[in-house]
N, C-alpha and C positions, 0 to 999 in steps of 0.2 A: 186872284193869283198872275194874270196877266200884270199886273204892276210891279208884283214882285218880282218877277221875269223880269221883265225891264229894270228896275232897279237892279239887279245882280247883274245884269248887262253892262249898265250904265259904269256899276262900281267896280268891276273887271275890267273895262276899258281906260277908266280912270287910272286905276291901279299900273297895268300896263303901261299909262303911258307916263309916269310918274318912274316906274322902273327902267325905263328904256334910257333914262337919264347917264344910269349907271354905266353904261355903254360909251357915250361921249368921249372921247378924247380929252376935254376938259375938264373932266369931274375928276375931284380931287376930297383929299380924306375930309379935308374943312366943311368939303360940300354934304359932306353925310347925317349929322345933326339934322339939318334943315327937311331932308329928304325922310327922315326918320320922324319928324315930327309933321311932315305933308303926309305920309301914308297914316298917321295916327288920327289927323284932322280929316283921311277922307274917309276914315273908318267912324271917326265918332257922329260926322254925319250920316252916315247911313244907320246908326243905330237908334240917333236922335227921330229920324224921320218913322223908325219901326213902330219907336216906343208910343210917339204921337198915334201912328196908325191903328196901335191895339189899344190904345186909349180913348179913340173914338170910335172901335168899332163897337164897341162893349156898351151893354145897355145898364151896367150897373150905377147904382146912386152913387157911389163913391169910388171912383174908377182907380185901378190899383195905380195907373201910372198919373196920377194926380198926388197921391200921399206916400209912393214907395220915392225911392231915390235909383238912379242907376248910376254906380259908382265904376270907371277904371282903375282897376288893380294890376298890382305886380309892374314889368317893364312899360307895358301900356299906361297902367296910373302916372310914372313919369313923361308920359306925353311923346312916347317913342314908339315905334311898331318895325320891326324886320320886317323883311319883306313878306318871310312867311311864317312867323310867329304867331302863336294862339295871341284872339284878340279876348281880354283875359276882365272880366266885366263882373262884378258884385248888383244882386237888385237887393236894396236895402229897403227892408219892412218897418215898419213904426211895431212897437212893441204891440202885440195883439192881435196884427193883421195876418200873422202867419194862418192860423186856422179860417180868414175868409172865403169860398169855395170862386166866389168871383174873381178874385185877387188869383188864388191860385191857377184857375183857368185862363186868366190875362196873362200869367206870368210863363207858362207851358206856350200860349199861343207867341208870344216874342220873341222865345228861343226856337222854336218852330221856325218864325218869319225871316230868324238870326242865317239860319242853316239853309234856307230858301235863296236868301237872297246873296250867300256866296261868303258869309264871314267864316273861318274858322273859332268857332266862339268857344271858349271855358268857362263854363258859367257857375258862381253858388248863388244861393238864394237863403238868406238868412234877415232876422231882425236885429235890432243895434244890441241889446242884451246876449244873444245867441253870439254876434261876430266878436262883443268882447271876453265872451266865457274862454269862445273858442283860441281866441288870441293868447288867450292869459295859459292855456295849453299845451299850443305848439307855435312854435318860433317860426315856423312856416308859415303860417297863417297871419300870424304877430307881422312880418317882415312885408308880405303882399299886401295888406293893410296902412301898412309905415305909407305907403306910396297912393294909398286912394286916392282920385281927382276924381268929382261932381262932371257929370257928363250931359244928363238932363234929368228932370223929375223937383222932387220938394229939395231946395238947397237948404230950406233948414234945418233939415231932418241930417242933409250930410251933414254940415255945419257942427252940429249937435255933437252925431258919433265921431267926428272927427276930434273935438275939442275933449270929450269924455275917452277916446281911445288912447292920448297924449298924454292926458292925466294920471291914465294907469298905467303908464308904459316906466318901465325901473329898467334904466339905462344902463345901470351896471350888470343886472342880470343878462338883458340882451346883449350887450357884450359879450361876456362870458358865452352866450349861448352861440354867435354869429363865430367869436375865432374858434372856437372847440369845433363846430359845423364846417368851418374853412378847413381845417387840418385833415378831420376825417375827409373833404373830398379833396384835398392836394394826395394824402395815402392814397386814395383811387386811382389818382392819376400819375403816381409810382414819385411824386414830391418832385416833378421836375418840369419847365415848362419847353422842355427841349425833346418831347415826345415826336417820332417822326411822322404822327397823323394825329396830332392836338388838338382839341376840344378848345377850338376858339373864343368858346364861353366859358367854361366849367375848369377848363385844365389852369395849372399854376401860372399865375401872369396874363389871363384875361380878363374878360370882362365882368366877369362876377366879382374876380378882387376888390375892381373897382367900385362894382355896386357895395359889397360889405362895407367899401371906407363910408361911402354917401347914407349908407343905413343905419351905419353906428352913429356917425357924425349926426344926423337927424334927430336920431331917438333921444341924444344928449344934448341936444339942442348947440349944435356949433355951427348949423350954417347945411346946406342942401346942394351946395355947388361947390366946385373947387375954387372960385375966387372967396366965397364965403367963408372959409379952409383957411384962407392963406389971410382974410380981414380979422379971422379970430386968431391967429398966431401958428395953429395947427401946422402948415404949410409955407415955403417960404414964396412969394409972386413967382421964382423960375421954378419950384417944385410947380407950382397948381400951373403954370404954362406947359410944362412936362404931362402931367397927365393930363390934360385936356387933349394935347396932339398924341399922344399912345391911343387916348379913349378913341379918338376918330382914327386912328390905325385902325385900330381890333374892329371898329365900328364898320369902315371901310371893306376890310377884309369879307368879314360874317355875310355883309350886305349882295356884296359880289360871289361871295359863297354859294348864298340861297338863290341868287338869282342865276346863277350857274345850274345850280341842281335843280332849278325849279319845284321846289319842296324847302320842307324846315329841315336843313342839317346842319349843323355846328362842328361839324368835325372836317379836318383839312385832310380828308383819308386821300391814298395815293392815288386816286381815279378821276379825282376832280382837282388837285394840285395844279396838271398843267394849263386845263380849260381857266382856273382862275388867273391864274399867274399871266395867260395870254388876254386877259381882260383887261389886265391891269398894263400892258403894253409889251410887257416882259416877254423878252426872245431868245431863245436857245444861242449864245455862241458860237459861233463856227471857229475851230480852231486857226489861228494865225500863224504862215508860215512864219519859220523862223523864232515861233514864239513860244519855245516847249514847257517855257517853268509855270505855267498853271495851266491845268486843264480848263476846257469850255465850259462853262455853267450852264446849265439847264434853265430854261424858264421856271420851271417851279422849285429849283433851287435858289435863284433869287427871289422870288414871294417868300419863298419860308425862311431864308436869310433876312429879311423885314420881319416877318413875323416875330421870329426871336428876340430881334433885338427889341422891338415892343415888349415883347411878354417880359423880358427879362429886366427892360425899367421901372414894367407896374407892378413885378415882383417886388425890386428893390424900393420903391415911393411904396407902397402898401405897406411892405415893412416898418420904414419910420413914422409911417401915419397914423398905423394902428400902436404904435407902442406910443406917440404924442397923446392921441385919445386915452390908453389906459394910463398913462401917467395923470393925466387931467383927473379922471375916473376915482385912481387910487393913490392919490398925492401921500397917504401913509407909509407907502411900501417902497415910495423911490426916495430913501435916505441917501446921502453920499457919506462914503468909506473912502481915505485915500488908498492908491496902489505906488504909484512913485510920481515924481515932479509932473507926467505928463498927463495921465490916469485917475481915477477913481474908479468905485463899483459902485454901482448904483441898481437895487431890485436885481442881481446877479448877475449887472451885465456891465461890460468895459464903459466909462463914458470921461470924451476929454474933459479937460479940465478949461476949454476955454473953444468957443467956436471956431477960431482961427490958428488953431494950434498948427492944423499940419502945411498952412498958407506960411507960417511963419517957421513952422520947425519941420521940413519934408520927412528927415530921417524918422520921425514918429509914427510914417504911415506902414511901414512895413514892423515896426517896432510895435505895433496893433495886434498884429497876429502872434507875433514872439511871446507878449505879455498871457496874449489868451490860449496861448498852450501851458501856459508854466503857470496860471495862477489856477489853485483849485477851487473848483464851483463855479466857475463862471459860465454863461449859459449861450453870451453872444455880444454883440453890440447893440446900445443902446439907441433911442433914436437920431441923439445928438449928436453921438460918434457916425452914424450910417449917412446922417446929413454932411457933417464934416466931411467926410472920403467922395459923398458924392459930391459933394462940392468943389475938392480939391484935385478933380480929375486931370485937369490942366497944368498942376504943377509935376505930372509923372511923364515929364519928358526926356528927351534925347540924355538930355546933360543927368536926368535923375537916373537912369539905368544903368547908366557909366558912372556912377558915385561909387567909391569904394566903401563907403560904411554902407549902402545900400546893399550891394552885393554881398558883405558880411554878414549881414541882417539876415536876408534870405538864405543863405549856406545854414544859419543859426536854425532857423525854421526849418531848413530838412533833417538838421542832425538832430533834432528836441527828440526826446523819448517817449510823447504821448502826444495826442491832437495833430498829427499831421494832418490826415483824413479831415478833418472839420476846420481845419485851420484853410485848407486849401478851397476848399469849398468854395468856405466865406469869401476866399478872398477871391474867388471865380465870379462868386453873385456878385460884391463889389465891386467888378471891374478890376481889382487891382493887379488879379494875377494876369491882365493880357494887356496891362499898361506897362506893367514890369516886365513881362516875358512878351516884349511884342510879337515874338511869331508864336506862341501861343496866340494873342487874340485872334488872327486870322483863321483858325476853325472854332474861335465861338460863333456854332448857332450852324455848323458845317455840317449838312446832311452826309448821310454815307449811301451812295445811291448800290447798294448790294443788298443779297434777301438775307441774310443771317446779323447783320449790325442792329440794335434796336435803338440807338443811343445817336446824337451828334457826336463828330468828334471827339470834342471836347467831356462832354457826358460820359464817354467811353472811355479816356483816359483816365477821370475823376476816378471811374469806378476799377479802372485798372490796377491803380494806387492804392484805393480801398482793399481791394483782393489783399494787393501784396501787404501793406501792414497787417491787415488779419492773419494772417502767416507767424506773424512777430506777438502775436497777443495771445494768451494762455488762454482766456474763457473762450476761441474761437478754435482751441484744437482740436472739439472733435471732428471738426468737419473735413479738413484733411491730414490728419495726425502725421502722413509721412512728408508733405511739406512744413508744419509746424515743426516736426522734428528736425529737417535740415536748418529751418532759418535761427532755430536754439543754437547751431553753432556757427552761426554766421552774425562777423562783430559789427558790419556797416551797412545797416539796412539803408543806410539814405542814398547809397549805392542805386540801388533796385529802385528808389523813390526818381533818382531823377532820371534811369532808365524810363519808368513808368512812363511818366512827364512828356520824354521827348518820343516815346517808340513811334507814335500816328501823328507827330507833329508836321509833318508835310504832307500828309492829306489833300489832296483836291489840288495841287499844283500841276500835274501831268508827270511823268517818270516814273521810276523808283520811289515811291516816301522812303522804304528804310534808306536807302543810300543818301538821301536828299536829307533825313533825318538824322542820318549818324554826320553829316558837316553840320546840320546844328550844334548837334550837343556836343562835339570836339569845340566850336566856337563857344559855346556856355562854357565848358571845363578849363577853355582859357581865360575867359573872362572872370570867373571866380576861382582861378589859381586852385584848382583842384589837380592832385598830383598825377604823376604822368602814368602811374601804373595803375591808379585809377580812374582816370580818364580814360586809359586803353578799355579797360573792360566796359566801361559806360558805354563807350562806342560800340564795341564789341555786339552788347547785347541789342543796342538798336539797331544795327543792321542785320544780327541774325538772328529777331524776334521771331520770323515766323518757321525758319528752317528745324527747328525740333520738332513742329507739330506737322510739318510736311515729309519728312521722315520718318515718324511715326505711323501718321495715319495711311501713307501710301509705299511703303518700303518695304521688302521683309527681313523683318530682324532677326530670321534665324539665321540667315548669310552672313556669317562673318567679313565680308568684303563692305557690307553695308557697314557696321558696326565700325570696321577701321575707318571707313573713308569720313563717315560723323566723327570720329572721334580726333582724326587728323585735324579736322575743321575747326573742333572746340578745343585741342589744345591742351587744355587741364583741367583737373575736376575741382576747381573755382571757379572758373569759369562755366564749367557745364552745371554747376548745384545753381548759379545766378539766372542760366539760361532755364533752369527745369522752371525755378520759381516762378519768372516773368511770364512764360509761356502760358503754364497751368493760371497763373492769375487772368491772363489776355483772353482766355480762352473762354473763361469764365463773365469777362467783362463784355464778350458781346450780346449775350443776349441769354435770358434764363436757361432757353430750349436746345442752346446748343451745347452747353458741358453734359456729358455722361459717365456715367462709373466705367466704361467702356475705352473712352479716350485717357480715362486718367491711367488704367493700366497698362496700354501702349505707349504711354509716354512715361510712366513708373517703367518698365522693360525697358524700355529704351536705355532711361537714365542708369540702372544699374549693369543693365551689357553695356554702356561705355564707360561707367566709371571700370569696369574689370579691364576692358582694353588699355585705359589710361595706365590702370596701375602696374603695365607690361602681361598682363594674361594675354598670353597666344590661344587660341581657341586648338583643342584636339579634338575633332570630329567623332573619332574613335572612341576616345575618354569620354566626351560627351553621352554621346551615348551609351557608353558601359553605367554610367552616372543613372541616364534615369529610367535605363532598363530595372537597374537594381532598386531605384525606387518605387517603379512603378510594382515590380516585385511583393514590395512590403506591403502597398495597397489592397495588392490581388490577395494575397495572403488571407485576407482580413473576409474575403467574398466567400472564403469554404468552395475553392474550388477545386477539381482533383489534381494530383497533383502532375506539373508540367502539361497542367492546363491552357498554357497561354503558346505553346509552341507551333500548332498549326496554325495558328493567326501570323505569330512575329514569324515566321519562316517565309511569308507570301512579301514581306514588309522592307522596304530599302531604308538605308541611312536616314534619304531626307525627311521619311515619317517622322524617325525618333528625333529629329533634329525641330521638326517643326511643332510638334506636341509637348506638353508638359507631362510630367508623370502622372497626373491625377488623370488624366482627358484618356492615354494610353491605359491605364487602370481600366477605365472606364468603357471603352472599347474592348478590350479583351474577354472582361467579365461580360458584354450581350452578344459577342460575336464569335468568341474563341469556338464555341459546340456546333457553328452553322455555316465554317468557313465553306462548304461548296455548296449552300443552300440556293435556289433557284429564286425564293421568296424576298422579294424586299423586307429588312428590319430596318424599321427604326423607330429609336428611342427620344425620348424628350428627358431635362429635368431642370429645373430653377437653377438659371444661372447665377454663378457666385461674383458675377463682375455687375450685374445690372438689376433689371426691375424685369426681365424678359427670360427667354429660354435657350439653354442649348439643347441642341440638336444633332444624333448621331446619323446617316444612314449609311446602309449597307447593301448593295447589290449587283446584281451582274452590269457591268458598264453599256452606257448606251451612248449613242451620238447628242442625242439632246438632251440627256439626265436631269445637265444643270439647270435648262430653260424650262424642264416640267417641273424641281423645285422649286425654281423662281414663280414661277405663275401659280402655285400655287401657295406659295407665303403670299403673295401680294393678293390673290384673292379674299385672302382669309386674315387679310390687316395685319399681317406682319411685316417687317423692316428687318434687311438684314445689316448687320453690322461688319460682320467678318463672315469668311468663306474660307475652310482649307481643305482642298479638294486633293486625293491622292489615289492612285491608283493601284493596286496590290498586282504582283506575279501572278497571278492566275487570272487578272482581267476584272478583279472586281473594285468597284468603287465605295472607298469609304474617306464618307466627304462627313466634316463635322461644321455646324453654320452657328452663329451669333443672331440670336433674332430679338427687336424689340415689339414692342405689340401697340397697336392706337387706343388697346384698351384697358384699364388696370385690370391683371391679373390676381393681385392680392388675394383678393377673396374666394377663387374660383382656377388654383393652378391645376389642382389633380382633374378636374374637366377637363382645362385647356388641352393637357398633356396625352391624355385620352383622349383626345376627338382628333389632334395634332397626328399622332402616332398611325390611328386607324385612318385617316382621312390621306393620310401623304402617303403608305405604303397600298394605298388599293389604286392612287393616281401613278404610280409609277408599276405597279403590275398592271394596268390596264392599257400601257404603251398607246395610244391611240394618237390621233393626227393634235399637234399641237392646236390649239383653238388662235385665232388671231388676236393679237395683244389690242386692248383697249384703250380710245385714247384719253387717257384721264383729264380733268378739270382742272385747268390751272387756277392758283388763286389770285385774289387781285393784286397782291404783291408783286406777283409774275406778269403779270401782266400788265400791270406802271412799271416795273424794271425787268423788262426781257433780258436776257443772260443768250448772248450767242453760245449755242453748244459750240464747244471745241473737242480738237482729239488728237493726242499725240500717241502715234505707233511708234516704237524701236525697238532694236534688238537689245537684250540686256548686257550688263559689262561684259557677261560670260561669251556672247552669244550663243547662249543652247537655247534662251527662249527670247518672247519678245513682252516688254511690257506696256500696257493698252492705259492710258488714264483718258479720263470722262469727264469734261465740266458742262454742266447743263440745269435749268431751273427743276426741281423737283417735281414731279405728278406721282400719281398711282399709274401701276404700271410701267415705267420706267424700266428700270432692271429687267423687266423679262421680256422687253421689246427689245433691248440689248443681248442676253443670254439669246435670244430668236435668232438671230442674225449669227450671233457664232457660231449656235447648230448650224445652221443652212451650210455654212461653210466649214463643216468637220474640224471647227478651232475647239481645242481643249481648252479647261480653265483647270487652271493649278491653284492659284490663290486671289481670292476676292478682296478687298477690302471697302467697303463703301462707307464713305463718310457724308454725312447732311449737317449741313452749316443753314439751319435755321430752314430757307426754301430753295438754297444753292445745294445742289449734289457734285461730290469730289471723287468720281473711284478710281479704284486701280486693281488692275487686273493683271496676273502672271499665267500667258496664255502661250498655247503651240499648236501647231498643224502645217501640213504640207501645204496650204495656199496661202500661206505668208513667207513663203519662199519667193511668188511674182508678183513685181511691181504690179500688171495689171490684176491679179486676184486682191492686190492690196487695197489698192484703189479702189475697187468694185467695195470691196466691205466699210473701207472709211465713209462711202458713200452713203451705202445703205446705213452706217449708223448716223450719221447727222441726219437722214434723215428719222431714225427712229428715238433721236434726241429731241428734235425740235416741237415745241408745244404747241401744236397747229390745231 
């Protein structure tokens, strides 16, 4: 055992010395293959010593170590070992040896010794026939064995196995299995290399994509290195160099990631990005005085940009080489038929007529994507076309961008009735979009350091473009019927496409990206001869693309002044419709978690109210109230209440209540409260929300100073999040509050139980009126820790000077709203309206409040100080 401990210590010391080179300033990506080979050789040496130690320690007549083979498989079989990756080995036994008890004991001892010596070993023990049988059934086993390499033991057995294995290999079936497996893996990682926390091994454009190329090439006998693939005509010498360079870049990032994490970690998670970036020597750029055009770049942003560009290149080259291999394996399916003078169709893909087409006729570059849209049945671009585009990047210079023919072709692409989303994505994947729209190139791979975007800027833009396009497609009309209804009457979809392309084009420069983007799109419209009327609308959409969501989620939509001001800002129903469609598409394109039905309702309400204002409708509060009362009475009649049962409650309510609540809510409140107007016991009723998967809750109780805080505390303690709160106090001093809730759990299976528990539990908490417990400091997420948001507070009188508007911005955490409510309760501040907007892990809440303490500067400062402390994620 002492010998094993000594071996373990020596292995760790040698490994540490090798890994220390990663910290050296001169360590470059080209040094990575050598380091990985050295780590593999170090593991080989330890395994060889242990193999012979076991062989010599056993007294069997035919030791297993002499008749069996020890093979490295998987990545270790390639002769490479990442710092903290598993050491995968196969103990290959001659047929019939598996049942030998002495051999079994030797194998067990060897594996035990490996762990004792400090090797993170992944082992399998099989006979040669068992290996062949397993490989025939499982492509994962087949892949691991494809890269097997003899470490020590019976060399003839290993050679015999490798010959038998390759003879049994079906290259066509293997290619099909690996490409299908790759697509499934890409789907798991959202089909994009631009995830904000990518897996540098498994994500699209990661190391695994490069390995797939070498696996299928080796299985087909086309080579086992990039140079061999180039020699066999599957890649050009330039492509082979690019593959090798990007492989080294990804390898360096992954090696440093392992080194920084001190464990096997292949995800570039937020927690580690900065440390890995600093290990490269990247530093956060301090803002330069007088240079406000671009925001200072974080160290992590510089690293991730390098990763994204490498992953993008790998994605392009992977596609080219896989198509080349597929054509070699299935030549009969790649027959050519002409499209026009520039392009043919080959296996359902666009194929250039000559390799130098784009160099000879640069106009054909953009024509490729127009043809892609126009020809029915086209699935993509052939390897030859992709290669030609890859090699023609230098052609797309300033003169190319200023060419009137190219500008006309680009506008034709935008105006095509079909294929716009796929065309733009393909243009981005092939780097054509960024080279034609140079301003777009600046945001390719640009991270968004906030808590609600889950895509890089370019991917978010293309996601928004996709969302806009879906409004105009019949097969997606069920997703957002109102948007599809509006889109059906819109004659120029391309206007919205241009606005989508430019709405975030100026992210990362510093300053207001909406204003900067407006200037960029104005220049684009002028260069592309877009009519002034259309250019004005496009510029308006880019400059104002955030305004509709801000008004809908932060303002009191029952206030006619809010609607009138927004209508004036929009100006016309055409502008309003375009802004509404872009806003819905934009919110949906930030993250799957950000959009919900409640946000949809707020936006639709704002759209309808603004449409009426633009149509010349002057709201008459008295008429509005009477209309809602009539509609509510019609619904109350269905509840079979006594004649004029509504009067005791309605006589205690003012115009503000009827303006803020819809007729259905008024009827619901009346049904449950009308008989208990003077009750001393809290009334709590809940029902399924008609706008979300959550609940709508009614609370009626004698008012108390800390009621809002008490209710917030109960909701948060039981896993409910407040989307909206309408707070009203009757003439008799009763609180009549309505809350829209969502739950952290799926309520679809047990709505009745949840409603019953909430009604009883909340009523009990209100009736007890015990001292409020101190708010708990909820744990913050990894993203919040990595991208902290400085809490901000805006407290100002409303336009009428009657109430105060409190806006809060902070990182989300459990107990946040309760902490805020407690501060307000301590200062006897009443909440009249609360709009709680959660964007991923960013909270933007708006409250309409009033209280005597708000009238004095000293107490205002105290309130704001306490609120900032409550919002801080300590």
